[in-house]
C-alpha positions as CSV (number, residue, x, y, z in Angstrom):
1,M,0.2,-0.2,-0.2
2,K,2.8,2.7,1.1
3,L,4.5,1.4,-3.3
4,R,1.0,2.5,-4.5
5,T,0.6,5.7,-2.6
6,A,4.5,6.8,-2.7
7,F,3.7,6.0,-6.3
8,L,-0.1,7.9,-6.6
9,I,1.1,11.4,-5.0
10,P,4.1,12.7,-8.0
11,L,2.0,11.1,-10.1
12,A,-1.8,13.6,-9.0
13,A,1.2,16.0,-8.6
14,G,2.2,16.0,-12.2
15,S,-1.3,15.9,-13.3
16,L,-2.1,19.2,-11.8
17,L,1.2,20.1,-13.5
18,L,0.4,19.9,-17.3
19,A,-3.8,21.2,-16.3
20,G,-2.4,24.0,-15.2
21,S,-0.1,24.2,-17.5
22,A,-2.7,23.9,-20.3
23,L,-5.3,25.7,-18.7
24,A,-2.7,29.5,-18.7
25,Q,-2.0,28.4,-22.2
26,D,-5.5,28.9,-23.4
27,Q,-6.6,31.8,-21.0
28,S,-4.1,34.4,-22.8
29,Q,-2.3,34.6,-26.1
30,S,0.4,36.8,-27.3
31,T,0.5,38.2,-30.0
32,P,4.2,40.3,-31.4
33,T,3.2,42.1,-34.3
34,S,6.5,44.0,-35.3
35,D,6.5,46.8,-32.0
36,T,3.1,45.9,-31.1
37,T,2.7,43.1,-28.7
38,S,-1.5,42.2,-28.6
39,T,-2.6,39.9,-25.1
40,T,-6.1,38.5,-24.4
41,F,-7.5,37.2,-21.4
42,N,-10.5,35.6,-20.2
43,S,-11.6,37.4,-17.5
44,P,-14.5,36.4,-15.5
45,K,-16.3,39.7,-17.0
46,G,-15.4,38.4,-20.6
47,Q,-12.1,39.0,-22.7
48,V,-9.5,41.6,-21.4
49,T,-7.2,43.0,-24.8
50,I,-4.7,44.4,-23.9
51,N,-2.3,46.0,-26.2
52,S,1.2,48.1,-26.1
53,Q,4.4,49.1,-27.8
54,P,7.0,51.1,-26.7
55,A,6.4,55.0,-26.5
56,A,7.5,57.4,-29.4
57,V,10.7,58.8,-29.0
58,P,11.0,62.3,-29.2
59,D,13.4,64.0,-31.4
60,A,15.6,65.5,-29.4
61,G,17.6,67.0,-33.0
62,P,21.4,66.9,-32.8
63,A,23.2,66.9,-29.3
64,P,24.7,70.8,-28.2
65,D,28.7,71.3,-28.8
66,F,30.4,70.4,-25.0
67,A,30.5,74.1,-24.6
68,T,27.2,75.0,-24.9
69,L,25.6,72.7,-22.2
70,S,28.5,72.9,-19.8
71,G,28.1,77.0,-19.8
72,G,31.8,77.4,-20.4
73,K,32.8,75.6,-17.7
74,K,34.8,71.8,-17.1
75,S,31.9,69.9,-16.9
76,I,28.7,69.1,-17.3
77,T,26.4,69.0,-14.1
78,E,22.8,67.2,-13.6
79,A,20.9,70.2,-14.4
80,Q,23.2,71.7,-16.9
81,A,22.1,67.7,-19.1
82,A,18.6,68.2,-18.5
83,A,18.9,71.2,-20.9
84,Y,19.6,68.3,-23.8
85,P,17.1,65.1,-22.7
86,P,18.5,62.7,-24.3
87,L,21.5,63.6,-22.0
88,A,19.6,63.8,-19.0
89,N,18.0,61.0,-19.2
90,D,21.4,58.6,-19.8
91,F,23.3,61.0,-16.9
92,E,24.7,58.2,-15.0
93,Y,25.3,56.2,-17.9
94,A,27.4,59.3,-20.0
95,D,29.1,60.2,-16.5
96,S,31.3,56.8,-16.4
97,N,33.4,57.8,-13.2
98,R,30.4,58.6,-11.2
99,N,31.6,61.4,-9.9
100,G,28.5,63.5,-10.9
101,S,29.6,65.3,-13.7
102,I,30.7,64.6,-16.7
103,S,33.8,65.5,-18.6
104,K,34.5,66.6,-22.5
105,A,36.0,62.9,-22.8
106,E,32.8,61.9,-21.3
107,Y,30.7,63.8,-23.4
108,Q,32.4,63.0,-26.6
109,R,32.1,59.3,-26.0
110,W,28.5,59.2,-24.9
111,V,27.9,61.5,-28.1
112,K,29.6,59.2,-30.0
113,Q,27.5,55.6,-28.8
114,M,24.4,57.7,-29.5
115,H,25.5,57.7,-33.4
């Protein structure tokens, strides 16, 4: 009797796992299309479809020169970087030595990687 019980528990667990997996696949389906993803779920109140896509990237134009952003100083602060939104967004990445400001070399490296 112990052998039969020991065999039935893993069998039942495996069956439940497979049934849950099949149910999950039946309840939602993703349909990726280019940059948009559409996912449909069955809910107690009916079918729900969620459409998502990446936000449009605003055109900020070409990167300004270092002197313009730095105000003639030796580095660009986080407040000065706010004048050019792509740099403000990447400030921590561009500040490779993590000293709280972007040097001319760091800025040139960042601009080069942007293109």
